[in-house]
C-alpha positions, -999 to 999 in steps of 0.1 A, spaced: 0 0 0 15 33 -10 14 65 11 -16 80 -7 -36 48 -2 -27 47 34 -36 83 39 -70 78 22 -77 48 43 -70 68 75 -90 97 63 -120 73 59 -113 57 93 -112 91 110 -145 101 93 -160 69 106 -146 75 141 -161 111 142 -195 99 129 -196 71 154 -199 93 185 -178 68 204 -147 75 225 -114 69 208 -108 39 230 -142 23 222 -140 30 185 -105 15 183 -116 -15 203 -145 -21 179 -122 -16 148 -93 -36 162 -69 -7 161 -46 8 187 -56 42 202 -21 56 196 -25 48 159 -57 69 158 -42 97 177 -12 97 154 -33 100 123 -56 125 138 -27 148 146 -10 141 112 -41 148 91 -52 178 112 -17 192 110 -18 189 72 -49 212 71 -33 245 78 -65 264 74 -92 257 100 -126 247 88 -146 279 89 -180 263 86 -199 257 119 -215 223 123 -246 221 144 -262 191 160 -298 189 173 -303 180 209 -335 167 223 -339 173 260 -358 148 281 -381 160 308 -356 176 333 -379 168 362 -375 131 356 -341 116 365 -332 80 357 -313 79 390 -345 86 410 -356 57 430 -376 48 461 -366 24 488 -395 1 499 -390 -17 533 -409 -48 543 -398 -60 576 -360 -63 575 -360 -66 537 -358 -36 513 -363 -31 476 -350 -3 455 -375 6 429 -364 27 399 -384 45 374 -398 23 346 -402 -8 369 -427 -36 361 -456 -31 385 -468 -67 383 -433 -81 390 -430 -56 419 -463 -69 434 -451 -105 431 -419 -97 448 -437 -78 476 -460 -109 482 -429 -131 485 -411 -107 508 -442 -105 531 -440 -142 537 -402 -142 542 -396 -110 562 
């Protein structure tokens, strides 16, 4: 593979990496490459572009309801037993677990 082919290959890899939204480590792991290789080519190819890209790139962001936090949970105690219930739980499964705990605790 000559230098131009190698350069084109890495330009494509870098475009794929940037489009993936993954971290460098995750992208390299999935593509069976070493992180230092990606960093080397990022620096090399960005260094060859002496003029910065003047066009601004925008991404849309959709905000979830800020009053709802996935980390929100409640602690339910039945005797000495306790259950942590997080948002999105299965109510029928929860009822079954509570019935079992009532007999055990």
